[in-house]
C-alpha positions in Angstrom: 0.0 0.0 0.0 1.2 3.5 -0.8 0.7 6.4 1.6 0.5 10.1 0.7 2.6 11.7 3.5 2.2 15.3 2.2 4.2 17.6 0.0 3.3 15.5 -3.0 5.3 12.6 -1.7 4.0 9.0 -1.7 5.8 6.2 0.2 5.3 2.5 0.3 4.2 1.3 3.7 6.7 -1.5 3.4 9.5 1.0 3.4 8.4 3.0 6.4 10.3 2.3 9.7 8.6 5.0 11.7 6.4 8.1 11.6 7.3 10.5 14.3 6.0 13.8 15.7 8.7 16.4 15.1 7.7 18.3 18.3 8.5 15.2 20.4 11.8 14.6 18.7 13.0 18.1 19.3 12.7 17.6 23.1 15.6 15.2 23.2 19.3 16.0 22.5 19.7 12.4 21.2 17.5 13.3 18.2 19.5 16.4 17.1 20.8 14.6 14.0 17.2 13.8 12.9 15.7 17.3 13.4 18.8 19.2 12.2 18.0 21.8 9.6 14.2 21.3 10.0 12.0 24.4 9.8 9.1 25.1 12.1 6.4 24.1 9.6 7.4 20.4 9.8 5.0 18.3 11.9 6.0 14.8 10.9 9.3 13.0 10.2 9.1 9.7 8.4 12.1 7.4 8.5 12.4 4.8 5.7 14.2 1.5 5.5 17.0 3.2 3.6 17.5 5.5 6.5 16.0 8.4 4.6 14.4 11.3 6.4 11.2 12.6 4.9 9.6 15.7 6.4 6.0 16.6 6.1 3.7 19.4 7.2 0.9 16.9 7.8 0.3 15.7 11.3 1.7 12.1 12.1 -1.8 11.2 13.3 -3.3 12.1 10.0 -0.7 10.1 8.1 -1.3 7.1 10.2 -5.0 7.3 9.6 -4.3 7.0 5.9 -2.7 3.6 6.5 -3.9 0.2 7.7 -1.0 0.1 10.2 -3.1 1.1 13.2 -3.3 -2.4 14.8 0.5 -2.5 15.3 1.1 1.0 16.6 2.3 2.1 20.0 1.5 5.6 21.3 3.5 7.0 24.1 3.0 10.5 25.3 5.0 10.4 28.5 8.5 9.3 29.4 7.7 6.2 31.5 11.3 5.1 32.1 
């Protein structure tokens, strides 16, 4: 299945490793290499199997709704550990 992630970009769901909220990633110093050079309009960061970073102005929740991947998703809003 192919997913429209925004910005006229379509990605195969087989190539997606993760769909991340950019606001969450910017809170950790460990993720600096991922969010480096990103502007404020970016809401989602998609990481592919080829270790590519695709940025999107579409919310990660909206992108996930466009898929059939919802049964295997894990949402975590707080740092539990």
